[in-house]
C-alpha positions as CSV (number, residue, x, y, z in Angstrom):
1,X,9.9,15.5,-23.5
2,X,8.2,11.9,-22.6
3,X,10.9,10.1,-21.9
4,X,12.6,12.8,-20.1
5,X,10.7,12.5,-17.2
6,X,10.1,8.7,-17.6
7,X,13.7,8.7,-16.9
8,X,13.3,10.7,-14.0
9,X,10.4,8.4,-12.2
10,X,13.2,5.7,-13.3
11,X,15.6,7.1,-11.1
12,X,13.4,7.7,-9.0
13,X,12.4,4.8,-8.0
14,X,15.7,3.8,-8.1
15,X,16.3,6.4,-5.9
16,X,14.5,5.3,-3.0
17,X,15.4,1.3,-3.4
18,X,12.4,0.6,-5.6
19,X,13.6,-1.7,-8.3
20,X,11.1,-1.5,-11.5
21,X,10.7,-3.5,-14.8
22,X,9.3,-0.7,-17.0
23,X,5.9,-1.5,-16.4
24,X,5.8,0.4,-12.6
25,X,7.3,3.4,-14.0
26,X,5.1,4.1,-17.2
27,X,2.1,3.3,-14.8
28,X,3.3,6.0,-12.3
29,X,4.8,8.6,-15.2
30,X,1.0,8.6,-17.2
31,X,-0.7,9.0,-13.4
32,X,1.0,12.2,-12.8
33,X,0.9,13.1,-16.1
34,X,-2.5,12.6,-16.3
35,X,-4.1,13.2,-13.0
36,X,-6.0,10.0,-12.9
37,X,-6.1,7.6,-10.4
38,X,-4.0,4.3,-10.0
39,X,-5.1,1.1,-9.1
40,X,-2.0,-1.5,-8.4
41,X,-3.6,-5.0,-8.0
42,X,-1.5,-8.0,-6.6
43,X,-0.6,-11.1,-4.3
44,X,-0.2,-9.7,-0.7
45,X,3.3,-8.5,0.4
46,X,4.8,-7.7,-3.5
47,X,5.3,-3.8,-3.3
48,X,1.3,-1.9,-4.0
49,X,1.9,0.0,-1.0
50,X,5.7,0.3,-1.2
51,X,4.7,2.3,-5.0
52,X,2.6,5.0,-2.6
53,X,5.7,5.7,0.4
54,X,8.4,5.9,-2.6
55,X,6.5,8.3,-5.0
56,X,5.8,10.5,-1.2
57,X,8.9,10.4,-0.5
58,X,9.9,10.9,-4.4
59,X,7.8,13.5,-4.7
60,X,9.0,15.2,-1.2
61,X,5.3,15.4,0.1
62,X,2.9,13.9,2.6
63,X,1.7,10.6,2.4
64,X,-1.7,10.6,3.5
65,X,-2.9,6.8,3.9
66,X,-6.6,5.5,4.3
67,X,-5.9,1.7,5.5
68,X,-9.5,0.0,4.0
69,X,-11.3,-2.3,6.6
70,X,-14.8,-4.5,6.0
71,X,-17.8,-1.8,7.5
72,X,-15.3,1.4,6.6
73,X,-18.0,4.2,6.0
74,X,-17.7,7.8,4.2
75,X,-17.8,9.2,8.0
76,X,-14.5,7.1,9.0
77,X,-12.3,8.0,5.4
78,X,-13.6,11.6,5.0
79,X,-14.5,13.5,8.4
80,X,-16.5,14.0,11.5
81,X,-18.0,16.4,13.6
82,X,-16.8,17.3,16.7
83,X,-19.5,16.5,18.9
84,X,-17.4,17.1,22.0
85,X,-16.5,20.8,20.9
86,X,-20.0,21.8,19.5
87,X,-21.1,20.8,22.3
88,X,-19.2,22.7,24.9
89,X,-20.2,25.9,22.8
90,X,-23.5,25.5,22.6
91,X,-23.3,25.8,26.7
92,X,-21.0,28.2,26.2
93,X,-23.8,30.6,24.0
94,X,-26.6,29.7,25.3
95,X,-27.3,32.6,27.8
96,X,-26.5,35.1,25.0
97,X,-29.3,34.9,23.2
98,X,-27.7,34.4,19.7
99,X,-30.8,33.2,17.4
100,X,-30.7,29.0,16.0
101,X,-29.4,30.1,13.1
102,X,-26.1,31.4,13.7
103,X,-25.6,28.6,15.6
104,X,-25.5,26.1,13.3
105,X,-23.7,27.8,10.7
106,X,-21.4,28.1,13.9
107,X,-21.2,24.6,14.5
108,X,-21.0,23.0,11.2
109,X,-18.3,24.8,10.4
110,X,-14.9,23.9,9.8
111,X,-14.2,24.8,12.8
112,X,-15.7,22.3,14.5
113,X,-15.0,19.5,11.8
114,X,-12.4,16.7,12.1
115,X,-10.9,15.5,8.6
116,X,-10.3,12.2,7.7
117,X,-7.7,10.8,5.0
118,X,-9.8,11.7,2.0
119,X,-10.6,15.3,3.1
120,X,-7.5,15.8,4.3
121,X,-6.0,15.2,1.2
122,X,-8.4,17.3,-1.2
123,X,-8.1,20.4,1.2
124,X,-4.4,20.4,1.6
125,X,-2.0,23.2,1.2
126,X,0.2,21.5,-1.1
127,X,-0.2,18.6,-3.3
128,X,0.5,15.4,-1.5
129,X,-0.5,11.6,-2.3
130,X,-3.4,10.0,-0.6
131,X,-3.2,5.8,-0.6
132,X,-6.4,4.0,-0.7
133,X,-4.7,1.1,0.9
134,X,-6.8,-2.5,0.6
135,X,-9.8,-0.8,-1.2
136,X,-11.4,-4.8,-2.0
137,X,-11.6,-5.1,2.1
138,X,-14.3,-2.2,2.8
139,X,-17.8,-2.5,1.3
140,X,-19.4,-1.9,-2.3
141,X,-20.9,1.1,-0.6
142,X,-18.2,2.8,-0.2
143,X,-16.9,2.1,-3.8
144,X,-19.6,3.9,-4.3
145,X,-18.9,7.0,-2.4
146,X,-15.3,7.0,-3.9
147,X,-16.4,7.3,-7.4
148,X,-17.1,11.4,-6.5
149,X,-13.0,12.2,-5.6
150,X,-12.0,9.8,-8.3
151,X,-13.8,11.1,-11.2
152,X,-14.4,14.9,-10.2
153,X,-12.1,15.5,-7.4
154,X,-14.3,17.2,-4.8
155,X,-16.0,15.3,-1.9
156,X,-20.1,16.7,0.0
157,X,-20.9,17.0,2.9
158,X,-24.7,17.1,3.3
159,X,-24.6,20.2,6.4
160,X,-21.4,22.3,4.1
161,X,-22.2,21.0,0.5
162,X,-19.7,20.7,-2.0
163,X,-15.7,20.2,-1.3
164,X,-13.4,20.7,-4.5
165,X,-9.9,19.5,-4.3
166,X,-7.4,23.0,-3.3
167,X,-4.2,20.7,-5.2
168,X,-5.6,16.9,-6.6
169,X,-3.6,14.8,-4.5
170,X,-2.2,12.0,-6.8
171,X,-4.2,8.5,-5.5
172,X,-2.5,5.3,-5.6
173,X,-5.6,2.8,-5.1
174,X,-4.1,-0.8,-3.9
175,X,-6.1,-4.3,-4.1
176,X,-4.7,-8.1,-3.2
177,X,-8.1,-9.1,-5.0
178,X,-10.5,-10.4,-1.9
179,X,-13.1,-9.8,-4.1
180,X,-13.9,-8.1,-7.8
181,X,-14.4,-4.1,-7.5
182,X,-17.5,-2.0,-9.6
183,X,-16.1,-1.5,-12.9
184,X,-16.9,2.1,-12.3
185,X,-14.4,2.6,-9.7
186,X,-12.0,0.3,-12.3
187,X,-12.8,3.0,-14.6
188,X,-11.4,5.7,-13.0
189,X,-8.3,4.5,-12.7
190,X,-5.7,3.5,-15.1
191,X,-4.3,-0.3,-13.5
192,X,-1.2,-1.7,-12.3
193,X,-0.4,-5.1,-11.6
194,X,1.9,-6.1,-10.1
195,X,3.1,-9.8,-9.6
196,X,5.3,-12.1,-7.7
197,X,9.2,-11.6,-8.9
198,X,11.3,-12.9,-11.1
199,X,14.4,-14.6,-9.5
200,X,16.7,-12.0,-10.6
201,X,14.3,-9.0,-9.3
202,X,13.6,-10.5,-6.7
203,X,17.7,-11.0,-6.2
204,X,18.0,-7.7,-7.0
205,X,15.1,-6.2,-4.7
206,X,17.7,-8.4,-1.8
207,X,21.1,-6.3,-2.9
208,X,19.3,-3.0,-2.6
209,X,17.5,-3.6,0.8
210,X,20.4,-6.1,2.3
211,X,23.3,-4.9,0.2
212,X,26.1,-6.7,3.3
213,X,24.2,-10.2,1.8
214,X,26.3,-12.7,1.2
215,X,26.1,-13.6,-2.5
216,X,25.5,-17.3,-2.3
217,X,22.9,-16.9,0.8
218,X,21.1,-14.3,-1.4
219,X,20.9,-16.9,-5.0
220,X,19.3,-19.5,-2.1
221,X,17.1,-17.6,-0.6
222,X,15.5,-16.1,-3.5
223,X,15.7,-19.7,-5.6
224,X,13.9,-21.4,-1.8
225,X,11.3,-18.5,-2.4
226,X,10.6,-18.8,-5.8
227,X,10.0,-22.6,-5.4
228,X,8.2,-22.1,-2.5
229,X,5.7,-19.9,-4.1
230,X,4.7,-22.9,-6.6
231,X,3.8,-25.0,-3.5
232,X,0.0,-24.9,-2.9
233,X,0.0,-23.0,0.7
234,X,-2.6,-20.9,2.7
235,X,-1.1,-17.5,2.4
236,X,2.2,-17.0,-0.5
237,X,4.5,-15.2,1.4
238,X,6.0,-11.9,-0.5
239,X,8.8,-9.8,-1.7
240,X,8.1,-8.2,2.4
241,X,8.6,-11.9,3.8
242,X,12.2,-12.2,1.6
243,X,14.0,-9.5,2.3
244,X,13.0,-10.1,6.3
245,X,14.2,-13.6,5.7
246,X,17.5,-12.1,3.9
247,X,18.2,-9.5,6.9
248,X,17.1,-11.9,10.0
249,X,19.6,-14.5,8.2
250,X,22.8,-11.7,7.6
251,X,22.1,-10.6,11.2
252,X,23.1,-14.5,12.4
253,X,26.4,-13.6,9.7
254,X,24.7,-17.0,7.9
255,X,26.5,-17.1,4.1
256,X,24.8,-20.4,2.9
257,X,21.4,-22.3,4.0
258,X,20.7,-25.5,5.2
259,X,18.0,-27.6,6.7
260,X,18.3,-26.7,9.8
261,X,18.5,-23.3,9.4
262,X,15.6,-23.5,7.7
263,X,13.4,-25.2,9.7
264,X,14.5,-23.3,12.6
265,X,13.6,-19.5,10.7
266,X,10.7,-20.5,8.9
267,X,8.3,-18.2,10.9
268,X,9.5,-15.2,9.1
269,X,8.6,-16.7,5.7
270,X,5.3,-18.2,6.7
271,X,2.8,-17.3,8.8
272,X,-0.2,-20.0,8.6
273,X,1.2,-23.3,10.4
274,X,-0.3,-25.7,8.3
275,X,1.6,-23.8,5.7
276,X,4.7,-24.3,8.0
277,X,4.2,-28.4,8.2
278,X,3.4,-28.8,4.6
279,X,7.0,-26.9,4.0
280,X,8.3,-29.1,6.9
281,X,7.1,-32.5,5.1
282,X,8.5,-30.8,1.6
283,X,12.0,-29.3,2.6
284,X,14.2,-32.8,1.3
285,X,12.4,-31.9,-1.9
286,X,12.5,-27.8,-1.7
287,X,16.9,-28.4,-1.6
288,X,17.2,-31.0,-4.1
289,X,15.2,-28.3,-6.4
290,X,17.0,-25.4,-5.7
291,X,20.4,-27.2,-6.3
292,X,21.6,-27.4,-2.5
293,X,21.4,-30.7,-1.5
294,X,24.5,-31.1,0.0
295,X,23.6,-28.6,2.9
296,X,21.1,-30.4,4.2
297,X,21.8,-31.3,7.4
């Protein structure tokens, strides 16, 4: 049974164009089987967020995304009260003589509650995929807030009380290791590390995402990217940049790389001016290592 279910997950990933190396499918299988959150870490642009998107598509369910940032607090992730509607309601009721307790119970009810991603996910009528993206960008206080959700599948709203999940969402957390996450959060999750792909895997990804690409061009792009990632860069390009570059070159009907084309299109791959200058100065060496020196203009 286990092998059959695992095979289904592998097919699920392949069906959505996601190239799996075995560990990814196993992590998803265990997360779904054990109903545990999955923490996915790795460099930027290696496909961490894509895992949640693929899972939601394959499960034919809604993807609810919470993008983390510095200063994010529980109200923006969980709920807010619709103060304007509350004030309007109180204005309408002020001449009806309704007692204060009854008014409080009314204005602090679902009718005036604005559900943010976390609350939306655990109160959804169907099982959803909750993506908590770049959790390491949020503060430690926000991590502490998440612990109740990750371990007990519930949240607490002071004015209402504890709300338990109607259907446990499949939670995917991603992080780029910009800071160390707490042990308490890690203990509540299964863990998956995704690194930059091997040459073979990246080439398979490019062929999957850009099927019309010339074989030689695909090989040259992936060879170039592999060597580029060995350099000391401020922002190392990920798989998403490789795919964007491949699509850009294919759109120009190119079948091979040359020095001029690389120089003219570096802005697709690199997003830092110092990285661009450093790479331009090293192009001859990069081409030599990738075995396409004859095509330097």
